[in-house]
C-alpha angles and dihedrals in degrees: 000000000000091000089052091054089054099041109022109020090152088073089074086071090062111095093203093053092046089051091051093049091046092050092051092048092048090066087064093048090256130127132203131226125176124194127190113197101319099332128086112231092182132023117177119231085223091062091047089051088060090062098259122139127200090248090058091070117081122171093222096055095066134062100254101168111149109257093008116148093198122122130206115225110215097176140345092290104018125089130176128199120192119203114186122201142155129252120223091261087058093249116143120257131184126191116204122202112195115191128192110203094183093107092046091047089052092049091048089048091049089045091052091047091048089051090049092047089047091052091047091048090046091053091047091050091047091050091049092046089049092048090048091047090049091048092047093048091047093049098038103034117007098044093046091049090049088052090049090049092051090046090053089052090052092051090047088056089050096252112136097159099109139081133232113211130171135164093211116120096193132087090290090056090049088051090051092050092049091048092048092049090050090049091051089050093048090047092049090047091049091048090048090049091050093046090048091051090048090049091048092053090045090047091053091049094047094045091048090054099037093048096041096058099053092038089052091048094046091047092050096049093042090053088048090053091046091050091050094243094146103069099176129057092240091055092045089050090051090052091050092047091052089050090049093049092051092045089052089050090053091048090051091050094049091047091052092048091048091051090046091054089053089052091053090049090047093232121171105261103164138089103185122205139162110269132187093228095198093056091041093056093043089055089047091051093053090047096050099036096079096045092052092046088059087058092048096254123128117220120203129188127203126178125192094169116124099168121096090204109125126223127229113240145129107265097210096043091047088056089052089053091053094044093047092051092046092048089052088053090049091052092054100031127145110265090219119061096335113204130185119192131194113205123187119198135154147224127196095275105018146047113232122209121191123190108194131184134183094224127129094287131224125276113252094240089058098049093090091057105050094090092052120112114272092357116156123181090206104069091182089064093221123187094263089055098051095135124127096240089240103088100088092037089056091045090052093047092051095048094046090048086057093052093254133125131235131194144155137232121187143161123198109254095009104072139253135275122200115195130195133173135210126200119251118229135212117306093232092058116112114251121233117197 
């Protein structure tokens, strides 16, 4: 428009051109007024809508220096720029541009407000995010670490009776699982330690009692022999027999304790071989039958074992199992017509041996205890229950070490049956009797 003023000022006399320019300026909230000499040749309706009248415009009131960029501020939102020029006939012309910055101010104000709201919203979001992060860290990291710290303090105090659980699947969860596993191991070690201490105290007590009785007996009978109490040969032989029986009992006790110490030290005790279990039990029956008959006890043997497949076992330790079970049956035998029976049967994978007696039986509530160390059903420790309380524990240990099973069935007044199994081996394996 400035170029038109300089080169084609006569165009401002054309209504169509003025209307086009005004329409363009209106899109920028600006109106156009053109004055020739003292008369307006165009006055924009937009300018009139702003409350201006033609008589409001005086050339002298506005800075109309040629090329001046200065604006005259009429009000807070209204600005006028006067642009003087000369028509071709050398008459004076002035072009007025009237701008209403209300819309722009509103937009700027709205923009400022939106910036402020955005900043406030940003701060609120940051506070919320920070709160959530703090909560997450507290829940996922800080709280678990506090729980682990408290757990460590409990362990330090020797308290292992608690549990650590978490649903977390991350590194914290792995740490909890590792800590819980360590706690269980420590608890198990502590329980084992306490049980070992209890067993040791019980062992000392049992040894003291079980050794004191035969030693006292041996001492008394030896002193009697030394003092010449037994006058006849028969009485002297009876004294010597009693001394021998008590010495054998002491030897058995010491042997059991020695074997027990090897179990505790986890020493290798076994020499496994392939055994024809039917022939082995038949030989054991013949060996034991006469000794039991001398004590007034009948021993029977029954084999329902058709397979020739051997079992893998330690011959010497298997004999100890049988002797310990039979000795237990002897200690609690029926006073009238006592009978002990060995029965061999089989399953697809195992040989099963049952040693049955017709003694007084074991109450049902005590069945789960008979394989415990030092357990004796007869708390009074009477003569017919003179065992060490280790026999069945040792028998169980040997059978379990040979991948077998051992269990008991009993009914009060009808006797007791102790079962154990041994694994069969490959049919092509050589049999050793």
